[in-house]
C-alpha positions as CSV (number, residue, x, y, z in Angstrom):
1,X,76.7,-27.9,-42.5
2,X,78.7,-27.0,-46.0
3,X,81.5,-30.0,-46.7
4,X,84.4,-27.5,-45.8
5,X,82.6,-27.5,-42.1
6,X,82.6,-31.5,-42.4
7,X,86.2,-31.6,-43.5
8,X,87.1,-29.1,-40.8
9,X,85.5,-30.5,-38.1
10,X,87.2,-34.4,-39.0
11,X,90.4,-32.1,-38.7
12,X,89.5,-30.9,-35.8
13,X,88.8,-34.3,-34.2
14,X,92.2,-35.7,-35.1
15,X,94.0,-32.8,-33.9
16,X,92.2,-33.4,-30.5
17,X,93.2,-37.1,-30.8
18,X,95.9,-38.2,-32.8
19,X,97.2,-42.0,-32.4
20,X,100.2,-40.9,-30.0
21,X,97.7,-39.8,-28.1
22,X,95.9,-42.5,-28.1
23,X,99.2,-45.1,-26.9
24,X,99.2,-43.5,-23.6
25,X,95.1,-42.8,-23.3
26,X,93.8,-42.7,-19.7
27,X,90.8,-44.6,-18.9
28,X,88.9,-40.7,-17.6
29,X,90.3,-39.7,-21.0
30,X,88.6,-42.3,-22.5
31,X,85.0,-41.8,-20.5
32,X,84.1,-39.5,-18.6
33,X,81.3,-37.8,-17.6
34,X,82.6,-34.3,-19.2
35,X,81.3,-33.5,-22.7
36,X,85.8,-34.1,-23.1
37,X,86.2,-38.0,-23.4
38,X,87.2,-39.6,-26.6
39,X,83.4,-41.5,-26.6
40,X,81.9,-38.0,-26.6
41,X,83.4,-37.1,-29.5
42,X,82.9,-40.1,-31.7
43,X,79.3,-40.3,-30.6
44,X,78.3,-36.4,-30.1
45,X,80.8,-33.4,-30.9
46,X,80.9,-35.7,-34.6
47,X,77.5,-37.1,-34.9
48,X,77.2,-35.3,-38.3
49,X,80.2,-36.9,-40.0
50,X,77.7,-39.8,-39.4
51,X,75.7,-40.9,-36.2
52,X,76.2,-43.9,-34.0
53,X,73.4,-42.9,-31.3
54,X,71.6,-45.1,-30.2
55,X,72.1,-48.7,-28.3
56,X,74.0,-49.2,-24.6
57,X,76.6,-47.4,-23.3
58,X,78.4,-50.7,-23.6
59,X,79.2,-50.4,-27.2
60,X,82.1,-48.2,-26.0
61,X,83.2,-51.7,-24.8
62,X,83.8,-49.6,-21.2
63,X,82.0,-46.9,-19.8
64,X,81.7,-44.8,-16.8
65,X,78.2,-45.0,-14.8
66,X,76.3,-41.8,-14.0
67,X,73.9,-43.9,-11.6
68,X,76.3,-46.1,-9.0
69,X,75.6,-49.2,-6.9
70,X,77.0,-52.0,-5.4
71,X,79.3,-54.0,-7.9
72,X,77.4,-56.9,-9.8
73,X,78.3,-59.4,-12.5
74,X,75.5,-60.6,-14.3
75,X,76.5,-62.8,-17.2
76,X,78.9,-61.1,-19.5
77,X,78.9,-57.6,-18.4
78,X,80.3,-56.9,-15.0
79,X,80.0,-53.6,-13.2
80,X,82.8,-51.7,-10.2
81,X,80.1,-49.3,-9.3
82,X,81.8,-46.6,-11.1
83,X,83.0,-48.4,-14.2
84,X,80.6,-51.1,-16.7
85,X,82.3,-53.2,-19.4
86,X,82.1,-56.4,-21.0
87,X,83.9,-59.2,-18.9
88,X,85.3,-60.3,-21.9
89,X,87.6,-57.8,-22.5
90,X,89.0,-57.9,-18.5
91,X,88.3,-58.7,-15.1
92,X,89.1,-55.2,-13.7
93,X,88.9,-51.9,-14.5
94,X,92.4,-51.4,-15.7
95,X,93.0,-54.7,-17.4
96,X,89.3,-54.3,-19.1
97,X,90.5,-51.1,-20.9
98,X,94.0,-51.5,-21.0
99,X,92.5,-54.2,-24.4
100,X,89.9,-51.5,-25.1
101,X,92.8,-49.2,-26.0
102,X,94.6,-51.6,-27.6
103,X,91.8,-52.2,-29.5
104,X,91.5,-48.4,-30.7
105,X,95.3,-48.5,-31.7
106,X,94.7,-51.7,-33.6
107,X,92.0,-50.4,-35.5
108,X,94.1,-46.6,-36.4
109,X,97.0,-48.7,-37.3
110,X,95.0,-50.9,-40.1
111,X,93.1,-48.4,-41.6
112,X,95.6,-46.0,-42.0
113,X,97.6,-49.0,-43.9
114,X,94.8,-49.7,-45.8
115,X,94.2,-52.9,-44.2
116,X,89.7,-52.3,-44.0
117,X,89.4,-56.0,-44.7
118,X,90.4,-56.6,-41.1
119,X,88.8,-54.3,-39.3
120,X,85.7,-56.4,-39.8
121,X,87.6,-59.5,-37.2
122,X,88.3,-56.7,-34.7
123,X,86.1,-57.3,-31.4
124,X,84.6,-54.0,-30.7
125,X,80.5,-53.0,-31.7
126,X,80.3,-52.5,-35.7
127,X,78.7,-49.1,-35.4
128,X,81.6,-47.6,-33.2
129,X,85.0,-49.5,-34.5
130,X,83.7,-48.2,-38.2
131,X,82.9,-44.4,-36.9
132,X,86.9,-44.7,-35.5
133,X,88.3,-45.9,-38.7
134,X,86.2,-43.5,-40.8
135,X,87.3,-40.6,-38.6
136,X,91.2,-41.8,-38.7
137,X,90.6,-42.6,-42.6
138,X,91.8,-40.9,-45.4
139,X,88.0,-41.5,-46.9
140,X,88.7,-45.1,-47.8
141,X,85.5,-45.7,-45.8
142,X,82.4,-44.2,-46.2
143,X,80.7,-42.7,-43.1
144,X,77.6,-45.3,-43.2
145,X,78.1,-47.4,-40.1
146,X,74.9,-49.2,-39.3
147,X,75.1,-52.1,-41.8
148,X,71.4,-52.2,-42.4
149,X,71.9,-48.8,-44.3
150,X,74.8,-49.6,-45.5
151,X,73.4,-52.5,-47.0
152,X,70.4,-50.5,-48.5
153,X,72.4,-47.7,-49.6
154,X,74.3,-50.2,-52.3
155,X,71.4,-52.5,-52.7
156,X,70.4,-48.8,-54.4
157,X,73.0,-49.3,-56.6
158,X,72.8,-52.7,-58.0
159,X,74.5,-54.3,-55.2
160,X,74.3,-58.1,-55.0
161,X,77.5,-59.6,-53.8
162,X,78.1,-60.2,-50.1
163,X,76.6,-58.9,-47.5
164,X,80.0,-57.4,-45.7
165,X,80.9,-54.9,-44.8
166,X,84.3,-54.8,-46.0
167,X,82.5,-55.5,-49.7
168,X,79.8,-52.8,-49.6
169,X,82.4,-49.8,-48.2
170,X,84.4,-51.2,-51.5
171,X,81.1,-51.2,-53.9
172,X,79.7,-48.1,-52.8
173,X,83.2,-46.0,-53.0
174,X,84.4,-47.5,-56.4
175,X,80.8,-45.8,-57.7
176,X,81.0,-42.4,-56.6
177,X,82.3,-40.4,-59.7
178,X,85.8,-39.5,-59.5
179,X,85.1,-35.7,-59.9
180,X,82.0,-35.8,-57.1
181,X,82.9,-34.5,-53.4
182,X,83.0,-36.6,-50.8
183,X,80.6,-36.0,-48.4
184,X,78.3,-34.9,-52.4
185,X,78.6,-38.6,-52.7
186,X,77.9,-40.0,-49.0
187,X,74.8,-37.2,-48.5
188,X,73.4,-38.9,-52.0
189,X,73.4,-42.4,-50.7
190,X,71.1,-41.2,-47.8
191,X,68.8,-40.2,-50.6
192,X,68.6,-43.5,-52.0
193,X,68.7,-45.4,-49.2
194,X,65.6,-43.3,-48.4
195,X,63.6,-42.8,-51.9
196,X,65.2,-45.8,-53.9
197,X,61.6,-47.3,-54.3
198,X,59.5,-43.7,-54.4
199,X,58.0,-42.9,-58.1
200,X,59.8,-40.1,-59.9
201,X,55.8,-38.3,-59.5
202,X,55.4,-38.8,-55.9
203,X,58.5,-37.3,-55.4
204,X,59.1,-33.8,-54.1
205,X,55.1,-34.0,-52.6
206,X,56.0,-31.8,-49.7
207,X,58.5,-28.6,-49.8
208,X,60.8,-29.4,-46.9
209,X,62.2,-26.0,-46.6
210,X,58.7,-25.1,-45.1
211,X,57.5,-27.2,-41.6
212,X,53.9,-26.2,-41.3
213,X,52.0,-26.0,-44.6
214,X,48.3,-26.1,-45.9
215,X,47.2,-27.5,-48.9
216,X,43.8,-24.9,-50.3
217,X,41.9,-25.1,-52.7
218,X,37.8,-26.1,-54.1
219,X,37.0,-30.0,-53.7
220,X,38.1,-32.3,-55.7
221,X,41.4,-31.0,-56.6
222,X,43.6,-33.8,-55.3
223,X,44.4,-32.6,-51.2
224,X,43.9,-35.2,-49.9
225,X,45.3,-37.4,-52.5
226,X,48.3,-35.8,-51.7
227,X,48.5,-37.2,-47.8
228,X,47.3,-40.9,-49.3
229,X,50.1,-40.7,-51.8
230,X,52.5,-40.0,-49.2
231,X,50.9,-42.7,-47.1
232,X,51.3,-45.2,-50.1
233,X,54.5,-44.1,-50.5
234,X,55.8,-44.3,-46.9
235,X,54.3,-48.1,-47.2
236,X,55.4,-49.2,-50.2
237,X,59.2,-47.9,-49.7
238,X,59.2,-48.8,-45.7
239,X,62.8,-50.5,-45.5
240,X,62.7,-54.5,-43.6
241,X,65.6,-54.5,-41.8
242,X,68.1,-57.5,-42.0
243,X,68.1,-58.8,-39.0
244,X,66.5,-62.6,-38.9
245,X,62.8,-62.6,-38.5
246,X,62.0,-64.1,-35.2
247,X,58.0,-65.6,-34.6
248,X,55.9,-65.6,-31.3
249,X,53.1,-67.1,-30.5
250,X,50.1,-65.2,-30.3
251,X,48.1,-67.7,-28.3
252,X,51.0,-66.9,-24.9
253,X,50.5,-64.2,-22.2
254,X,52.2,-61.3,-23.2
255,X,52.7,-59.1,-19.6
256,X,53.0,-55.7,-19.5
257,X,56.1,-55.7,-17.1
258,X,56.9,-52.0,-15.3
259,X,60.7,-51.6,-14.6
260,X,60.2,-49.3,-11.9
261,X,58.7,-45.9,-11.2
262,X,60.0,-43.7,-14.1
263,X,62.3,-47.0,-16.0
264,X,65.2,-46.3,-13.3
265,X,65.3,-50.5,-13.0
266,X,66.2,-50.7,-16.3
267,X,69.4,-50.5,-16.9
268,X,70.0,-53.7,-14.1
269,X,67.4,-55.5,-15.6
270,X,68.2,-55.6,-18.8
271,X,72.0,-56.4,-18.0
272,X,70.5,-59.9,-17.2
273,X,68.5,-63.0,-17.5
274,X,65.4,-62.4,-14.8
275,X,62.5,-60.3,-14.9
276,X,60.2,-59.0,-12.1
277,X,58.5,-56.2,-10.5
278,X,59.0,-54.3,-7.5
279,X,55.8,-55.4,-5.6
280,X,56.5,-58.8,-5.3
281,X,58.8,-58.7,-2.5
282,X,60.8,-61.7,-1.4
283,X,59.5,-61.2,1.6
284,X,56.3,-62.0,0.6
285,X,57.1,-65.5,0.2
286,X,55.2,-68.4,-2.5
287,X,52.8,-65.7,-4.2
288,X,50.3,-68.4,-5.0
289,X,49.8,-69.4,-1.0
290,X,48.9,-65.4,-0.1
291,X,45.7,-64.7,2.1
292,X,43.6,-62.6,0.2
293,X,42.2,-60.9,3.2
294,X,45.7,-59.8,4.2
295,X,47.4,-59.0,1.7
296,X,47.4,-55.3,-0.1
297,X,46.8,-55.0,-3.4
298,X,46.3,-58.7,-3.3
299,X,45.1,-59.1,-7.0
300,X,48.4,-57.7,-8.4
301,X,50.5,-59.3,-6.3
302,X,49.3,-62.7,-7.2
303,X,49.2,-61.9,-11.1
304,X,53.1,-62.8,-11.1
305,X,52.2,-66.3,-9.6
306,X,50.6,-66.7,-13.2
307,X,53.8,-66.0,-15.3
308,X,53.8,-69.7,-17.2
309,X,56.9,-71.3,-19.1
310,X,56.5,-69.4,-23.1
311,X,54.8,-66.3,-22.0
312,X,56.5,-62.9,-23.1
313,X,57.8,-59.7,-20.7
314,X,57.0,-56.6,-22.9
315,X,59.2,-54.5,-20.4
316,X,56.8,-50.5,-20.4
317,X,57.8,-47.2,-18.5
318,X,54.6,-45.2,-19.9
319,X,54.8,-45.1,-23.4
320,X,58.2,-46.3,-23.7
321,X,58.3,-50.4,-25.0
322,X,62.2,-50.9,-24.3
323,X,61.9,-55.3,-24.8
324,X,60.7,-58.1,-25.1
325,X,61.9,-61.3,-23.0
326,X,61.3,-64.9,-22.9
327,X,59.8,-66.8,-19.3
328,X,62.0,-70.1,-19.6
329,X,59.9,-71.3,-16.8
330,X,56.7,-70.9,-14.5
331,X,56.2,-69.5,-11.8
332,X,58.5,-70.7,-8.4
333,X,58.9,-69.2,-5.7
334,X,61.9,-71.4,-5.0
335,X,63.7,-69.8,-8.1
336,X,61.7,-66.1,-8.2
337,X,64.1,-65.6,-5.1
338,X,67.6,-66.6,-6.6
339,X,68.6,-63.5,-7.5
340,X,70.3,-60.3,-6.8
341,X,67.2,-58.3,-7.0
342,X,64.9,-58.0,-3.4
343,X,61.9,-58.6,-5.4
344,X,60.9,-62.2,-7.0
345,X,62.0,-63.1,-10.8
346,X,61.9,-65.5,-13.5
347,X,64.1,-66.5,-15.9
348,X,63.7,-65.2,-19.4
349,X,65.7,-65.1,-22.7
350,X,66.0,-62.1,-24.0
351,X,64.1,-61.6,-27.8
352,X,64.9,-58.2,-28.7
353,X,66.2,-55.2,-26.5
354,X,65.0,-51.7,-28.4
355,X,68.1,-49.9,-29.6
356,X,65.8,-47.0,-29.0
357,X,62.4,-47.5,-27.2
358,X,58.8,-47.7,-29.6
359,X,56.6,-45.4,-28.2
360,X,53.3,-47.1,-28.4
361,X,49.8,-45.6,-28.1
362,X,48.9,-44.8,-24.6
363,X,50.2,-45.0,-21.3
364,X,49.9,-47.4,-18.9
365,X,50.8,-46.7,-15.1
366,X,50.2,-50.3,-13.0
367,X,53.7,-52.1,-12.6
368,X,52.5,-55.9,-14.1
369,X,49.3,-56.9,-16.2
370,X,48.7,-58.4,-19.1
371,X,48.1,-56.9,-22.2
372,X,46.8,-59.1,-25.0
373,X,43.5,-57.3,-27.1
374,X,43.6,-54.6,-24.7
375,X,44.0,-50.8,-25.9
376,X,47.5,-50.9,-26.9
377,X,47.8,-54.2,-28.5
378,X,47.4,-52.8,-32.2
379,X,50.8,-50.6,-31.4
380,X,52.2,-53.4,-29.3
381,X,52.3,-55.3,-32.7
382,X,53.5,-52.7,-34.6
383,X,56.3,-52.2,-32.8
384,X,57.3,-55.8,-32.8
385,X,57.2,-55.9,-36.4
386,X,59.2,-53.2,-37.1
387,X,61.9,-55.1,-35.0
388,X,61.1,-58.4,-37.4
389,X,59.2,-60.1,-34.5
390,X,55.9,-61.6,-35.8
391,X,53.3,-63.7,-34.9
392,X,53.9,-67.3,-36.0
393,X,50.5,-67.5,-36.6
394,X,49.4,-63.6,-38.0
395,X,45.3,-63.2,-38.7
396,X,44.7,-60.8,-41.7
397,X,43.9,-58.4,-39.3
398,X,46.7,-58.0,-37.1
399,X,48.7,-58.3,-40.6
400,X,47.7,-55.5,-41.8
401,X,48.4,-53.3,-38.8
402,X,52.2,-52.9,-40.3
403,X,50.8,-50.9,-43.4
404,X,50.6,-47.7,-41.4
405,X,54.0,-45.7,-41.8
406,X,56.1,-45.3,-38.8
407,X,56.6,-41.4,-39.4
408,X,53.5,-39.9,-39.7
409,X,50.0,-39.3,-37.8
410,X,46.4,-38.5,-39.7
411,X,43.8,-37.0,-38.1
412,X,40.9,-34.9,-39.1
413,X,39.2,-31.8,-37.1
414,X,35.7,-31.1,-37.1
415,X,33.3,-28.3,-35.2
416,X,33.5,-30.3,-31.9
417,X,37.4,-31.5,-31.5
418,X,39.1,-29.7,-29.1
419,X,42.6,-29.0,-27.7
420,X,41.9,-31.8,-25.1
421,X,42.0,-33.6,-28.5
422,X,45.0,-32.1,-29.5
423,X,47.6,-31.4,-26.9
424,X,46.6,-33.3,-24.1
425,X,43.8,-33.2,-21.3
426,X,41.6,-35.2,-18.8
427,X,39.9,-37.8,-20.2
428,X,37.5,-41.1,-18.2
429,X,38.8,-44.6,-18.4
430,X,36.6,-47.3,-17.7
431,X,39.0,-49.5,-17.5
432,X,40.9,-49.7,-14.4
433,X,42.0,-53.2,-14.0
434,X,45.8,-54.1,-13.8
435,X,44.7,-56.7,-16.6
436,X,44.3,-54.1,-19.9
437,X,42.5,-57.4,-21.5
438,X,39.6,-57.4,-18.8
439,X,36.6,-54.4,-18.6
440,X,35.7,-52.6,-16.1
441,X,32.2,-50.5,-15.3
442,X,35.0,-48.2,-12.8
443,X,35.5,-44.5,-13.9
444,X,38.7,-42.8,-13.5
445,X,40.2,-39.6,-14.7
446,X,43.6,-39.9,-15.7
447,X,45.7,-37.1,-17.8
448,X,45.5,-38.1,-21.6
449,X,48.1,-37.3,-24.4
450,X,46.5,-35.6,-27.5
451,X,48.0,-36.5,-31.0
452,X,50.1,-33.4,-31.4
453,X,52.1,-34.3,-28.4
454,X,52.0,-38.2,-29.1
455,X,53.4,-36.5,-32.9
456,X,56.0,-34.9,-30.7
457,X,56.8,-37.6,-28.8
458,X,57.2,-39.5,-32.5
459,X,59.4,-37.1,-33.4
460,X,61.9,-37.0,-30.9
461,X,61.8,-41.0,-30.8
462,X,62.9,-40.8,-34.8
463,X,65.8,-38.4,-34.2
464,X,66.8,-41.3,-31.7
465,X,65.6,-39.8,-28.1
466,X,63.6,-42.0,-26.1
467,X,60.1,-39.8,-26.6
468,X,60.8,-35.8,-26.3
469,X,61.4,-35.9,-22.6
470,X,64.4,-37.5,-23.4
471,X,65.5,-35.1,-26.1
472,X,64.3,-31.7,-23.5
473,X,66.4,-32.7,-21.0
474,X,69.9,-33.1,-23.0
475,X,72.6,-30.8,-23.5
476,X,72.3,-28.2,-26.4
477,X,75.1,-29.9,-28.2
478,X,73.4,-33.6,-27.9
479,X,69.8,-31.7,-29.4
480,X,71.5,-30.0,-31.9
481,X,72.9,-33.2,-33.5
482,X,70.2,-35.3,-33.2
483,X,68.1,-33.1,-35.2
484,X,70.0,-32.4,-37.2
485,X,70.4,-35.5,-39.1
486,X,66.8,-37.0,-38.4
487,X,64.6,-38.0,-40.7
488,X,60.7,-35.9,-40.5
489,X,58.0,-36.6,-38.9
490,X,54.7,-36.1,-40.2
491,X,51.4,-35.2,-38.5
492,X,48.7,-34.7,-41.3
493,X,45.2,-32.9,-40.7
494,X,42.9,-32.8,-42.8
495,X,39.9,-30.7,-42.7
496,X,42.3,-28.0,-40.9
497,X,39.7,-25.1,-41.3
498,X,36.3,-27.1,-39.7
499,X,37.8,-26.3,-36.3
500,X,38.0,-23.9,-34.3
501,X,41.7,-23.3,-35.0
502,X,42.3,-20.5,-32.2
503,X,41.0,-22.5,-29.7
504,X,43.0,-26.1,-30.5
505,X,46.0,-25.1,-31.1
506,X,46.3,-22.3,-28.1
507,X,49.8,-21.9,-26.9
508,X,51.0,-23.9,-29.6
509,X,50.2,-21.1,-32.0
510,X,53.7,-19.5,-31.4
511,X,55.7,-23.2,-30.8
512,X,55.6,-24.2,-33.9
513,X,56.9,-21.3,-35.6
514,X,60.8,-22.9,-37.1
515,X,62.4,-20.3,-34.5
516,X,60.5,-21.3,-31.3
517,X,60.9,-24.8,-31.9
518,X,63.6,-27.0,-29.7
519,X,67.0,-26.2,-30.5
520,X,66.1,-23.3,-32.8
521,X,67.2,-19.8,-32.6
522,X,64.6,-18.2,-30.4
523,X,63.4,-21.8,-28.7
524,X,60.0,-21.3,-26.8
525,X,59.5,-23.8,-23.7
526,X,56.4,-23.5,-22.0
527,X,54.3,-25.1,-18.7
528,X,51.5,-27.3,-20.0
529,X,48.3,-26.6,-18.5
530,X,47.0,-29.6,-17.5
531,X,50.2,-32.1,-16.6
532,X,52.1,-28.4,-15.3
533,X,54.8,-31.0,-15.8
534,X,58.8,-29.9,-14.3
535,X,59.8,-30.4,-17.8
536,X,58.6,-27.6,-20.3
537,X,57.3,-28.3,-23.5
538,X,58.3,-27.9,-26.8
539,X,57.8,-28.3,-30.4
540,X,61.0,-30.5,-32.2
541,X,62.1,-28.9,-35.4
542,X,61.4,-32.1,-37.3
543,X,57.8,-32.5,-37.0
544,X,56.1,-31.2,-40.0
545,X,52.4,-29.8,-40.1
546,X,50.4,-30.1,-43.2
547,X,46.8,-29.7,-43.4
548,X,44.6,-29.3,-46.1
549,X,41.6,-26.8,-46.5
550,X,38.7,-26.7,-49.3
551,X,37.8,-23.1,-50.1
552,X,34.1,-24.4,-50.8
553,X,33.4,-24.9,-47.2
554,X,31.5,-21.8,-44.7
555,X,34.1,-22.1,-42.1
556,X,37.3,-21.4,-44.0
557,X,36.7,-17.5,-43.1
558,X,37.2,-18.6,-39.3
559,X,40.4,-19.7,-40.4
560,X,42.3,-17.9,-37.9
561,X,44.2,-15.0,-39.0
562,X,47.8,-15.8,-36.4
563,X,47.7,-19.3,-37.9
564,X,47.6,-17.8,-41.3
565,X,51.0,-16.1,-40.2
566,X,52.3,-19.2,-39.5
567,X,52.0,-21.5,-42.3
568,X,52.2,-21.5,-45.4
569,X,49.8,-22.0,-48.1
570,X,50.0,-23.9,-51.3
571,X,47.3,-23.7,-53.9
572,X,45.7,-26.4,-55.8
573,X,43.2,-25.6,-58.7
574,X,41.4,-27.7,-60.7
575,X,43.7,-29.6,-63.5
576,X,41.9,-30.2,-66.7
577,X,45.1,-32.1,-68.3
578,X,44.6,-34.9,-65.8
579,X,41.0,-36.0,-67.0
580,X,42.4,-34.7,-70.5
581,X,45.1,-37.4,-70.2
582,X,42.8,-40.1,-68.9
583,X,41.6,-42.7,-71.0
584,X,37.9,-44.1,-70.2
585,X,35.4,-46.6,-71.9
586,X,32.9,-43.8,-72.4
587,X,32.8,-41.5,-75.3
588,X,31.4,-38.5,-72.9
589,X,33.6,-35.0,-73.1
590,X,34.7,-35.2,-69.1
591,X,36.8,-32.2,-69.7
592,X,35.1,-29.8,-72.0
593,X,31.7,-30.4,-69.4
594,X,34.5,-29.8,-66.1
595,X,35.4,-27.0,-68.1
596,X,31.9,-25.5,-68.9
597,X,30.6,-26.1,-65.3
598,X,33.7,-24.4,-63.7
599,X,33.0,-21.0,-66.4
600,X,30.0,-21.2,-65.0
601,X,30.4,-21.0,-61.4
602,X,33.3,-18.8,-61.4
603,X,31.2,-16.6,-62.7
604,X,27.8,-17.4,-60.7
605,X,30.1,-17.3,-56.8
606,X,33.9,-17.2,-57.4
607,X,36.5,-19.6,-58.4
608,X,37.1,-21.2,-55.2
609,X,34.0,-23.6,-55.8
610,X,35.1,-24.5,-58.6
611,X,35.0,-28.3,-59.2
612,X,38.1,-30.2,-59.2
613,X,39.4,-32.6,-61.6
614,X,38.4,-35.7,-59.0
615,X,34.7,-35.9,-60.0
616,X,35.3,-35.6,-63.7
617,X,37.6,-39.1,-62.8
618,X,34.9,-41.6,-61.4
619,X,34.7,-44.8,-64.6
620,X,30.8,-44.0,-63.7
621,X,30.5,-40.6,-65.0
622,X,26.7,-41.2,-64.5
623,X,26.3,-42.6,-60.7
624,X,29.6,-39.7,-59.9
625,X,27.2,-37.1,-61.6
626,X,24.0,-38.0,-59.8
627,X,25.5,-38.9,-56.3
628,X,28.8,-36.5,-56.3
629,X,28.6,-33.5,-58.7
630,X,24.9,-32.3,-58.2
631,X,24.8,-33.1,-54.2
632,X,27.4,-30.7,-54.0
633,X,25.9,-27.7,-56.3
634,X,22.6,-28.3,-53.9
635,X,24.9,-26.9,-51.4
636,X,27.0,-24.2,-52.8
637,X,22.9,-22.5,-53.9
638,X,21.3,-23.4,-50.9
639,X,19.0,-25.5,-53.2
640,X,18.7,-22.8,-55.4
641,X,17.6,-24.4,-58.5
642,X,17.3,-21.4,-60.4
643,X,20.7,-21.3,-60.6
644,X,21.4,-24.7,-60.7
645,X,19.5,-24.4,-64.0
646,X,22.6,-22.0,-64.6
647,X,25.2,-24.6,-64.2
648,X,23.5,-27.4,-65.8
649,X,21.0,-26.3,-67.9
650,X,17.5,-27.8,-69.2
651,X,18.5,-31.2,-68.9
652,X,19.2,-31.5,-65.8
653,X,16.6,-29.0,-64.3
654,X,13.4,-27.9,-64.9
655,X,10.0,-26.4,-64.0
656,X,8.0,-27.4,-61.2
657,X,4.5,-28.8,-62.9
658,X,2.1,-27.3,-60.0
659,X,3.2,-24.3,-60.9
660,X,2.6,-23.8,-64.7
661,X,-1.0,-24.3,-64.5
662,X,-3.2,-20.9,-62.3
663,X,-0.2,-19.7,-60.7
664,X,-2.3,-16.8,-59.5
665,X,-4.1,-19.2,-57.4
666,X,-1.7,-20.9,-55.5
667,X,-2.0,-18.3,-52.5
668,X,-4.4,-17.8,-49.8
669,X,-6.8,-14.9,-50.1
670,X,-4.9,-11.9,-48.0
671,X,-4.4,-8.2,-48.8
672,X,-0.8,-6.9,-48.0
673,X,0.8,-3.8,-49.1
674,X,2.9,-4.6,-52.2
675,X,2.2,-7.4,-54.7
676,X,3.4,-10.4,-54.7
677,X,5.5,-11.2,-57.8
678,X,5.0,-14.6,-58.5
679,X,7.8,-16.3,-60.0
680,X,8.9,-19.1,-61.4
681,X,9.6,-23.0,-59.6
682,X,12.4,-25.1,-60.6
683,X,13.2,-28.8,-59.5
684,X,16.0,-31.6,-60.3
685,X,15.4,-34.3,-62.8
686,X,15.3,-37.0,-61.5
687,X,17.0,-40.0,-62.9
688,X,15.2,-42.5,-63.4
689,X,12.4,-40.7,-64.5
690,X,11.1,-41.8,-68.3
691,X,12.5,-38.2,-69.6
692,X,15.7,-38.5,-68.7
693,X,18.4,-38.5,-70.5
694,X,21.6,-38.4,-69.5
695,X,23.6,-38.4,-72.7
696,X,20.9,-36.1,-74.0
697,X,21.6,-33.7,-70.9
698,X,25.3,-33.5,-71.1
699,X,24.7,-32.0,-74.7
700,X,22.7,-29.4,-73.7
701,X,24.7,-28.8,-70.5
702,X,27.8,-28.3,-73.6
703,X,25.4,-26.1,-76.1
């Protein structure tokens, strides 16, 4: 959007919701299930003016429910079946809404009178109330509404004062150049927020105008290095959330708890302070005294009886990790049945409910089981660490897990890489136990997502959706609004030409095109062949596919023409200036050697077989020459040492001694139709040969 469109959108909001209308606002106008409510305008229709996506609908104070159940009061929240609200605003929906309406009027009045310091004390969700303040303001607050992002933006400009919303807004606006447009300035704050610690030389590593890119060139030119540079930058610039770090105990049991099929119980479970699962009906009685021979699914049901005080419940549906809570007591049937649910529960203390669920590395279908040390343990630790939940006694290996940046995946193609590895496929599953820490020899076959499908889930999650399916089932307006402001997610594919790309990509060859992606003009959705899900598959618009291709590889000709048309290609050739500018401890003429070798290679083969600068950058040049450069030349010339001799010279290659004498008697006595030409045969001079001198050999190469 252009700046004029931003101003127009703000104007449209004010025309739709002037202060006089707010003073007479009805509950239905405030929150309804259509796309006409005040809440919908603030969250969705004006999303491009600043995002308040994520979190619970309770941020609005009161909201209209889609899934209606019987009235119930849990903790500090209440529902009458149709509406739900915070109890503090009133005992009835009417009183609660009256409180919210008065709060809206208070925010609008204060911001229009320039009393922004008074807004901080207003009892409404921070992001939501500051978004409202901005919409009614004369641009005297910044359109960044979440504290961590606001603070990061201020910190990037050198702010060291009090960490209050008001102070941050005033500091940021005081730094706006007088002649700079408001939206140009605030957009630059987001850039500063993401890039403040990125070195100048690492900016612009990838061209964000192209969704699909392949870096190609001879070996050693830095193609993979570019990817590693991005990953290292992502590690070093990862913004730590400002929340106070929470410690959890590593030695305790971490339980996987599925909140009903498809996660349908989550909305009810997260409102209270008790957790349990459907298979443990109250009617079963004490789970510790169940008869093994008379109880179906005995093992899974009795697991719940093993819960101890201090254990952790990780609420997970499929790959979606919703939150974590701590058990407040051991399993006790007399307390387990004291609940509004018809299944047994344990009282818990919430450690964290995630605004948007974190995505784990794999699905897990059983309702209840242990997570400690299981196949998703590392991704669970990473999800916790991202949310400042750390082990008080973490070992060194667990501390390393967070080093992986949260906005990228990395894979390498090879000859046996398949569509099933990339998108989805049926795979054998050895562990059939409900407990992930227990191995089993039983084999079952499960549908498993490949790395591309996982990347699509992560990209959608980064945009504020639970996963790709959540995005696919959202309205076009929400899809556009969320992806418009989303950060990119990267899928890096090293050696992309070494796989059978037409087989690996399959129907994705069409879906990865920019205009075919989710929310784009020619959006294309398909039914996947294995899962055949009712929700058709589509590629998110914020997923960037970055590949590398070695032009000296013999598989380069197999690169599918259709794939070539859908990627932009960025050539990376040897850069001799990199070698010239680096200082080494030896006196070898590395740049001259590189230039000589590459001129000769280009004449004998072509420019795609030249050697990249990385081969000449190692401190131990002798070892690099012996173990990297020479083996590569052997591969190039199929061990034809006469050709290698033309590249390296007599200092590295010699005629075989055994053939110098009596060459005519080498072959057996046998008549042929034509005379056999006896040719010379050559060999590499071993580096440990007493006649070999590396320094002299290099001088001969340069002669």
